[in-house]
C-alpha positions in Angstrom: -8.0 -1.2 -49.0 -6.0 1.4 -50.9 -5.0 0.6 -54.5 -1.4 -0.5 -55.2 0.0 2.1 -57.6 3.5 0.7 -58.0 4.7 -2.9 -57.6 8.4 -3.5 -58.1 9.6 -7.1 -58.3 13.2 -8.4 -58.3 14.8 -5.3 -59.8 18.4 -5.7 -60.7 20.7 -2.9 -62.1 24.3 -3.2 -63.0 27.1 -0.9 -64.3 29.9 -2.1 -66.5 33.2 -0.3 -65.5 36.9 -0.7 -66.4 37.3 -2.5 -63.1 34.4 -4.9 -63.7 30.6 -5.1 -63.3 29.2 -3.2 -60.3 26.1 -4.9 -59.0 24.3 -1.8 -57.7 20.8 -3.2 -57.2 20.3 -6.9 -56.5 16.7 -8.1 -56.6 14.8 -5.2 -54.9 11.0 -5.7 -54.4 8.5 -3.3 -52.8 5.1 -1.8 -53.4 3.5 1.6 -53.0 -0.1 2.2 -52.2 -2.4 5.1 -53.1 -1.8 8.0 -50.8 1.1 6.3 -48.9 4.5 7.7 -48.1 7.3 5.1 -48.3 10.7 5.9 -46.8 13.8 4.3 -48.4 16.8 4.6 -46.0 20.4 3.5 -46.1 23.9 4.8 -46.3 25.5 6.3 -49.5 26.1 3.7 -52.2 23.5 1.2 -51.0 21.3 1.5 -54.2 18.5 3.9 -53.1 18.9 6.4 -56.0 19.8 3.9 -58.6 16.6 1.9 -57.8 14.4 5.0 -58.4 16.3 6.1 -61.5 15.9 2.6 -62.9 12.1 2.8 -62.5 12.0 6.0 -64.6 14.5 4.5 -67.1 17.0 7.3 -66.4 20.0 5.0 -66.0 22.6 5.9 -68.6 23.2 3.0 -71.0 26.0 2.2 -71.3 27.5 1.8 -68.7 24.2 1.0 -66.8 21.9 -1.8 -67.5 18.6 -3.0 -66.0 19.3 -6.7 -65.9 16.1 -8.1 -64.4 12.8 -7.3 -62.8 9.4 -5.7 -63.3 8.0 -2.3 -62.2 4.2 -2.4 -62.6 2.5 1.0 -62.6 -1.2 0.8 -63.1 -0.8 -2.4 -65.0 2.1 -1.3 -67.2 5.6 -2.5 -66.8 7.8 0.6 -66.7 10.9 -1.4 -67.6 9.5 -2.9 -70.9 7.1 -0.2 -72.4 8.4 2.0 -75.2 10.6 5.0 -74.7 7.8 7.3 -75.8 5.3 5.7 -73.3 7.7 6.0 -70.4 8.4 9.7 -71.4 4.6 10.3 -71.1 4.6 8.8 -67.6 7.8 10.5 -66.4 7.1 14.0 -65.2 3.4 13.5 -65.9 2.2 10.7 -63.6 5.5 10.0 -61.8 7.7 13.0 -60.9 11.1 13.1 -59.2 12.8 15.8 -57.1 16.5 15.3 -57.8 19.2 15.3 -55.1 21.1 18.4 -55.8 19.2 21.7 -56.3 22.4 23.4 -57.3 23.0 21.4 -60.4 19.5 20.1 -61.4 18.5 23.2 -63.5 19.8 24.3 -66.9 21.8 27.4 -66.0 21.1 29.2 -69.3 17.3 28.9 -69.3 14.9 30.9 -67.1 13.1 29.3 -64.2 9.8 30.1 -65.9 10.9 28.3 -69.1 12.0 25.2 -67.2 9.0 24.8 -65.0 6.5 25.5 -67.8 8.0 22.9 -70.2 6.3 19.8 -68.6 3.0 21.7 -68.6 3.3 22.3 -72.3 4.4 18.7 -73.0 2.1 16.7 -70.7 -1.0 18.9 -70.4 -0.9 20.6 -73.8 -1.0 24.1 -72.4 0.0 27.1 -74.5 3.1 29.0 -73.4 1.0 31.8 -71.9 -1.2 29.4 -70.0 1.8 27.4 -68.7 3.5 30.6 -67.4 0.3 31.6 -65.5 0.3 28.2 -64.0 4.0 28.5 -63.1 3.3 31.7 -61.1 0.6 29.8 -59.2 3.0 26.9 -58.5 5.8 29.2 -57.3 3.2 30.8 -55.0 2.2 27.4 -53.8 5.7 26.4 -52.7 6.4 29.8 -51.0 8.5 31.7 -53.6 7.9 35.4 -52.9 7.0 37.8 -55.8 6.5 34.8 -58.1 5.3 36.9 -61.0 8.6 38.9 -61.0 10.8 35.9 -60.6 9.7 33.7 -63.6 12.3 35.4 -65.8 15.1 34.9 -63.4 17.9 32.3 -63.9 18.8 29.5 -61.4 21.9 31.3 -60.1 19.6 34.1 -58.9 17.9 31.8 -56.4 19.4 30.5 -53.1 19.7 26.7 -52.5 16.5 26.5 -50.5 14.6 28.5 -53.1 15.9 26.3 -55.9 14.7 23.3 -54.1 11.3 24.8 -53.8 11.3 25.5 -57.5 12.3 21.9 -58.1 9.3 20.8 -56.0 7.0 23.1 -58.0 8.3 21.6 -61.2 7.7 18.0 -59.9 4.2 18.9 -58.8 3.3 20.8 -62.0 1.3 18.0 -63.6 -0.3 16.7 -60.4 1.6 13.4 -60.4 0.2 10.3 -58.8 3.7 9.5 -57.4 6.3 11.9 -56.2 9.9 10.5 -55.8 12.0 12.8 -53.6 15.7 11.8 -53.7 17.3 13.3 -50.6 15.8 16.7 -51.4 17.1 18.3 -48.2 20.7 17.0 -48.2 22.4 20.3 -49.3 20.2 22.6 -47.2 20.6 23.9 -43.6 18.4 22.5 -40.9 15.8 25.3 -40.9 15.2 25.1 -44.6 15.1 21.2 -44.3 12.2 21.5 -41.9 10.4 23.9 -44.2 10.8 21.6 -47.2 9.6 18.6 -45.3 6.5 20.5 -44.0 5.9 21.8 -47.6 5.9 18.2 -49.0 3.7 16.9 -46.2 1.2 19.7 -46.8 1.1 19.3 -50.6 0.9 15.5 -50.2 -2.3 15.9 -48.1 -3.8 18.6 -50.4 -3.1 16.9 -53.7 -3.5 13.3 -52.4 -0.4 11.9 -54.1 1.9 9.0 -53.0 5.4 9.8 -52.0 8.7 7.8 -52.1 11.2 9.7 -49.9 14.9 8.6 -50.2 17.2 9.6 -47.4 20.0 8.5 -45.1 18.4 10.6 -42.3 16.1 8.5 -40.1 15.0 11.6 -38.2 13.2 13.0 -41.2 11.6 9.7 -42.0 10.1 9.4 -38.5 7.7 12.2 -38.9 7.0 11.8 -42.6 6.7 8.1 -43.7 4.0 5.5 -43.2 6.3 2.6 -44.0 10.1 2.3 -44.2 12.4 0.1 -46.3 16.0 -0.2 -45.2 18.6 -0.9 -48.0 22.1 -2.2 -47.7 24.4 -3.5 -50.4 21.8 -3.3 -53.1 19.1 -5.2 -51.1 16.2 -4.3 -49.0 17.0 -6.0 -45.7 14.1 -4.8 -43.5 10.7 -3.2 -44.2 8.0 -2.3 -41.7 5.5 0.5 -40.7 7.5 3.4 -39.3 6.4 3.0 -35.7 7.1 -0.7 -35.7 10.5 -0.3 -37.3 11.6 2.4 -34.8 10.3 0.6 -31.7 11.2 -3.0 -32.7 14.1 -3.0 -35.2 15.3 -6.6 -36.0 18.1 -6.4 -38.5 21.6 -5.6 -37.0 22.1 -2.9 -39.5 18.8 -1.2 -38.7 19.6 -1.4 -35.0 23.0 0.2 -35.7 21.4 3.0 -37.7 18.9 3.8 -34.9 21.6 3.5 -32.3 23.6 6.3 -34.0 20.7 8.8 -33.6 20.5 11.2 -30.8 17.3 10.6 -28.8 15.4 13.1 -26.7 13.0 10.5 -25.3 15.7 8.7 -23.2 15.7 9.6 -19.5 19.3 8.6 -19.0 22.4 9.7 -20.9 23.5 7.1 -23.5 26.5 6.9 -25.8 25.8 6.9 -29.5 26.8 3.7 -31.2 28.7 3.3 -34.5 28.9 0.5 -37.1 32.4 -0.8 -37.6 33.8 -1.5 -41.0 33.0 -0.2 -44.5 30.2 -0.6 -47.0 30.7 -3.5 -49.5 32.3 -2.9 -52.9 29.9 -4.6 -55.2 32.1 -5.9 -57.9 30.6 -9.3 -57.3 27.0 -10.2 -56.4 27.2 -11.3 -52.7 26.4 -15.0 -52.2 26.4 -14.3 -48.4 24.7 -11.7 -46.3 26.3 -8.4 -47.4 26.3 -7.0 -43.9 28.0 -10.1 -42.4 31.6 -8.7 -42.4 30.4 -5.8 -40.2 27.9 -7.6 -38.0 28.5 -8.5 -34.4 25.7 -11.1 -34.5 27.0 -13.0 -37.6 27.2 -16.8 -37.5 28.7 -19.2 -40.0 25.5 -19.4 -42.1 25.6 -15.6 -42.6 28.9 -15.9 -44.4 27.7 -18.7 -46.7 24.2 -17.9 -47.7 22.3 -14.6 -48.3 18.9 -14.5 -46.5 15.9 -13.5 -48.6 13.3 -10.9 -47.4 10.7 -12.9 -45.5 7.6 -12.0 -43.4 8.7 -11.6 -39.8 5.4 -10.3 -38.4 2.1 -9.1 -39.8 3.5 -6.2 -41.8 7.2 -6.5 -40.9 9.7 -8.1 -43.3 13.2 -9.1 -42.6 16.3 -10.6 -44.3 18.5 -12.0 -41.4 19.5 -15.4 -40.2 20.0 -14.4 -36.6 17.6 -13.5 -33.8 19.2 -10.3 -32.5 17.4 -10.6 -29.1 18.8 -14.1 -28.3 21.8 -14.2 -30.6 20.7 -17.6 -31.9 19.9 -18.7 -35.5 16.3 -18.2 -36.6 
């Protein structure tokens, strides 16, 4: 049985704004095993990125605040250990590829300086040793003429190349966990495929665990072992990737999958859409957050929020209604 590297329990993160408190993450729990790839999917604003930034203590405070929860990484609670201790873990044992390669680098420092910094801080390398390692890392992620490019600045790289450099930086200290926050969003389809294949290859070679955040279910299908679906700051369904795609149970997951073009259907079928808008979380929902948009909703859905419970052997679900029969569970 693989070791559990990360165990997150009841994570809650809030932001105080001029309009009131935004309840961005509302009791999220999940685990990540050694060598596993976990996909986190959901539409913009559902809490995917905030969840991961909370684990690394990168939420700006104020206005943000981690209100509750535990995040156990090899026996240490990332949410309560000292700032110095979490800095040693962040970038060393847990690395993150940030969402936008265009704005994630310091524009006035060379690529070589920025990628070498974690090597000097976490691994104690000299500047010369770190630069030699940077050249190896840039070669690893497919940057041509790496030796000549370490003195270039971010604006001298294309979007796809910058994302490769970001991956090189994240992998520089051989992390046990790599968090990829929608790393292909700003890239064209060809470069997206190259980045996904690169992460898969490096994952297999290095043996790290991966958390891949995305709203693109197509990418997750060929990458993840297990998928967690988020909505309104909650995880509403979690299952192995094949189980989730073949037997989705939550109405939101069914809607997401129904909006995907499918090549395995013999007959033409119209893509579905989910009516309504995502919730504005100025108050913590005491009812199912998807109920106002759900065609299966019953009275109980509008009064009580279901918790994430075991539906099948490795399938978890937060829903009051059996979507196959339309009756209450």
